[in-house]
N, C-alpha and C positions, 0 to 999 in steps of 0.2 A: 671592144674585139679587136680592134685594128693592131693594138700591142701584141695580141695573142697570136693573130693571123702571122705577124712579121716572124715572133720567135720561134713559132713551128716550122717557119720556111727555113729556118737555118738548120735535132738527133737524134699406149699399149692396149690393145684389145681393141674392141669395137667403139668407134666413136661417133655418138648419135648424131643426126641432122644439125642439132640445134648447137651444137660443138663447133663445127667445121664450117655453118654457114649464119648469115644474119638475114632474116626477113624484114625490109622495111615498107612499112603501108602508112602513106601520108596522105589526108585531104584537107586543104585549106580553100576556103571560100577567096574567089576573085584572082585565081593562077591564071596564066594566058595560055589557051590552047596548044597544045606541042611544045610549049617550050622546055628548053633544057635543063635538066636537072645535072649536076655535077657532083660526084662523091669524090673528095680528093684527100687522101692520105699524106700528109708533108711530109714524114719520115720515109725515105724511101721512094718519093714522089710517085705514089702510086694514083691512077685516075680511071674512074668508073663513071657511067653515065645512065640517065633515063629521060622520059619525055612525060609530061604532064599530058593527062587524058581524063577531060571531066573534072576538073580542079582537083584531081587525085596523081598520085606516082607513087610507084611501088620498085623495089630493087631487091635482088637477092646476092649479098656481096660473101665471096669467099674469105673466110678468116681463119683458115688452117694455119696462118703465121701468127696467130695470135691478136689481142685486141689492141688498139691504139686510138689516139684522137683523130679526128674528121671535120672537114669543114664540106658542108652540105650548101651547096648554092645553086639557087636557081636564078635561071636569064644568063643570055650570053653577054651582058654588060659586066659581070662580074662586081657588082655595088655590094658594099659593106652590109645595108640594110637588107640583102636579100638572101642572105648566107645567116648559117648557125654552125656555132664550134660545139664538139661534143664528144666524147668518148664512145667507141662502138666496139662490141666482141660478139661472138656467136649466140644467136637467140635471136629473139623479137623486139623490135621498135615501132610503136605505133605513133604518129604523130597527126594531132585534131586541132585545127585551129581557124579562124574568122580572119583573118589576114590583120593588115599587110604581111605576106610573107610569113615569117616565123614570129611573127609580134604576138606575144602572150599564148603562144602553141602549148596545149596541153601532150606531156610525152608519157609513155606509159610502155610495158612490155616486160622483160626479163629484168632479174635483179639488178642488172647491170645500170640499167636506166634509172633505178632508184638511188644508185650509189652516185652517179653521175650529177643527180641534182641536188646531193646531199653535199657533194663538194663544192658545186656552185654555189649553194648558199653558204657554206662554210669560209668560202675563199673569194670569189667574184662578186660577190655583193658586199664584201668588208673592203675596206682601205686598206691595202698592204702596201701603199706607197707607189704604186704604177706610175702615176702621175709625176712623183718626185723623182723617181728613177728615170724617168725619160728626162726631165729637166735636166739631173744631173749628167746624164750623160752626155746632152747636148753642150753642157759646161764644159765637161771633159774635154771632149772634140775642140772645143774653142781655144781652152788652154793650151791643149796640145801644139792646136795650129798655130800659135803666137809664142810657144815656147816657155809659158809659165809655170816651172817646174812647182813651185809653191801650191799654186793654184790646185794643179793636178794632183798632188798629194793629200792636200786638205777634201778636195772633192771625193777622190777615192775613198777618205777615211769615212764620210757620209754615207757613200755608196755602199762599202762594205757593212755599215751598221745595218743597213733597210736589208741588205740582202740575205744578212745572217740571220735576221730576225724571222725573215720569212722562210729560209730553209728548216728553221728550228719549228716554225709552226705546220711545217710541212711534214717533216718528221713524227711531232706528235699526232697529227691527222692519220698519217699510215700506221703507227702504232696502235691508233683507237678503232681503225680500222683495216686489219691486217689481211683480210683477203679479198678487198675490193680492187680490181681490175683498174677503175677508174683512178685509182692512187699513184698508177704508173705515171699519169700526167703530171703529178706534182713531183716524181724525181726528175723528169725530164725538166721542166719549167724552172723549178728551184733548186736543184741539186745537181745539174750538170757540170759544174765547175766544181762540186767534191771529188776527192782523192778516190780513187778504185776501191780501195780497202774500206773506205767509209760506206760505199755505195754496197758494195758485196756484204758488209757486216750489216746493215739494216735488212738487206733482203734476205739473210739467213733467218730473221725475225718474222717476215712476211710470208702470207701463204701462196700456193701455186698460182692463184688467179692474177697474182700480180707478178710473180717471177717469171711466168710462161707469156706475158704480154709480148705483142711485136715491140713497142716501146721499149720495154728493159731490153730485151733482148739486142735491139739495135744499139743503145746507148753501151751495151757490155762490148760491143763488137768494134767501137769505135775505141773503148778504152782497152782492150786486152789483144787487138788485133786478129781475132779469130771470128768465122761469120758465126751466124746465130743457129747453124747445124750442130757445131760443138757443143753449145749448152744444152742441147739435149742428150747427148752421151755422158753427161756429169752422172758417175755411180754405175757408169756400166764399161766394159773393158774396154782399155784403150788401143788406137790402132797400131798393130805391129809394124815393124819394119825391119829391114836387113840391109846396113849401110857400111860401107867402109869408113875408116878412120882416118886421120893424118899420117897414119904409119904404114897403110895398106891392109889393116886388119879388118874383118868383117864383124858386125854386133847386130844382135838381135833385142827388140825390147826382152824377150823371153830371160836374156841372160841376166837381168837385173830384179828378178822376181824375189820377195822376200825383202826387198828394200823398198823406202821412198825413192821415186826416179822424179828429179826435176828436169824438163827436157825445155832448152833455151831454143829458140829460133831465131837466129841471128845472121849478120852479112859483115863483112871485112868493112863496107862502104857505110855502114848505118853507125852514125855517131851515135845515137843513144843506146845502140847496143856495145858499144865499145866502151862507153862510160858506166855502163852497169858491171862489165868484167873484174873490176876491182873486188865489187862487192861477193860476187860469186867466188873469187879465190878465197876470199875470206870464210864464207859460208862454206865452202869445200874443206877449208882446214878444220875448219869448227865441227861439222857433221859428218864426215865422210867414213869415221870409225864409229857413228852413232846411228846407223841406218839410212844414210842417203847418199844416193848415187848422181850427180850431176851430170846431163848427157847434154851436150851444146850439138846442133844440127845447122850447118851453115846451108843458105840459101844462095851462096856464091856460083857465078859461071864461070870464074876465072879462077883454077884452082892456086895458080901461082899467088893470086893476091890472099887467096884463103889463109895459105900455109904461112906466107908471112905475116897476118894478122896473129895467128897464133902463136906464132914466135915472139913476135912484138909484146903480145899480151901475157907471155908466160903462161898460157892455158894449159894445165896439167890432166885434167879428166878427159874422157872419151870426148874427141872432136869427131864428129861425124859431117856427111855433106850428102846433098840430095844427088840424085844423077842429072837433073836439068836445070837447077838453080831454082826460082821462083814457081817453076810449074812442074818441079819433080812431084812424085807421087805422094811422097812422106807428107808434102806441105799440103797438097789436095786432100788426104786422109785425114789431117789435123784443121783442115777449113782455115788455114794461115792466110789471111788478107793484109797482113801489116807486119812489120817487124820493129821493137824486138816483141816476140809472143813468148808465154812460159806457158806452160803445164804439169802440174804435180799430179802424180800416178802413185796411188797406195800401193802397200803390200802384196795385195793381191791382184795388182795390174789393172785395176779400175781407176776411171780419170776422177780425180778427187777437187783439184783446184785448177782456176784457170786465170791467167792476167796478173799472178803476184809478181810485183817488181818491187825495187828499194825497201824502205822502212817497212811498209805492208809484208814484203816477202821475209823479211828479217826477223817482225815479231812473230808470224804465222809458225815457223820452223822451230823457235825458240818455245814454244808453247807445245808444238808436236815431238819435237825430241828433245 
């Protein structure tokens, strides 16, 4: 479990109680009276707690943000043998055991409990090369320290072979269990280095119980530059805006209705943003007469630097700027937390895709238009 701990520390209508809340009830022999029980979600670093009473503890966790993996730790010493690692979502979780702590404990409750136990059996109980991965990472670190480039390359080849196979197995499990929220752990643990397009392409084949987990939304936020609230707006009307362009003209989102609109949030000082501009120039020429409008929105605070970048990069489509840089209302409305951040809006004005960039963007537009 040590490697798991380390890895995780690094990515309408009425809703019933069970979907919003998780009720945890545990009864384990030998627990110390009034001992502290910690519930830790590593992603986002959320911590809650309870206390042992008569060999039992209970807790109701708020799960409105969606399911994710947690560590439940008994005792203030934070010893590994006193903790357990598992996926949690809204519903019920019952834990019963004779101890010590979670050794041989029996877990029951909502469907997600069964899904997690199946995932544990399929992955954690099998040798997926975790020990070898740790060994190779240590050797790579040492080779890097002494400057042995040849050894680094050879070791990386071995490491990539193992991690690629693990990624393949993770995808296979997800496709066989497409609506098990517990599978979001596999995406985070075994696919965190995959291209955004590979992740979003896989998610298109999975059910809402996976797509709506906090784990998946957190990962996509890191990849796309938008906050998790944006993902709830996919398929719904995109936020409107009224902004001036580099020539002083005012533009509204409604001006582009009937077109696909690619909104690109950027800034003059953002190197990845500037590196993406040649591709946007190419796509603008290729699709401007085929139903696509590109709209760039700068979060620059210095208008002179913004205008200079527009001229240097020879950007000819609408170049708009927020009224107060990163804190502008349009950036808030689209939940922009990092740039570059792109959003594709359909002809009806609904948010269609988030985070398309590079080859992934090019391929998607080729199929769309």
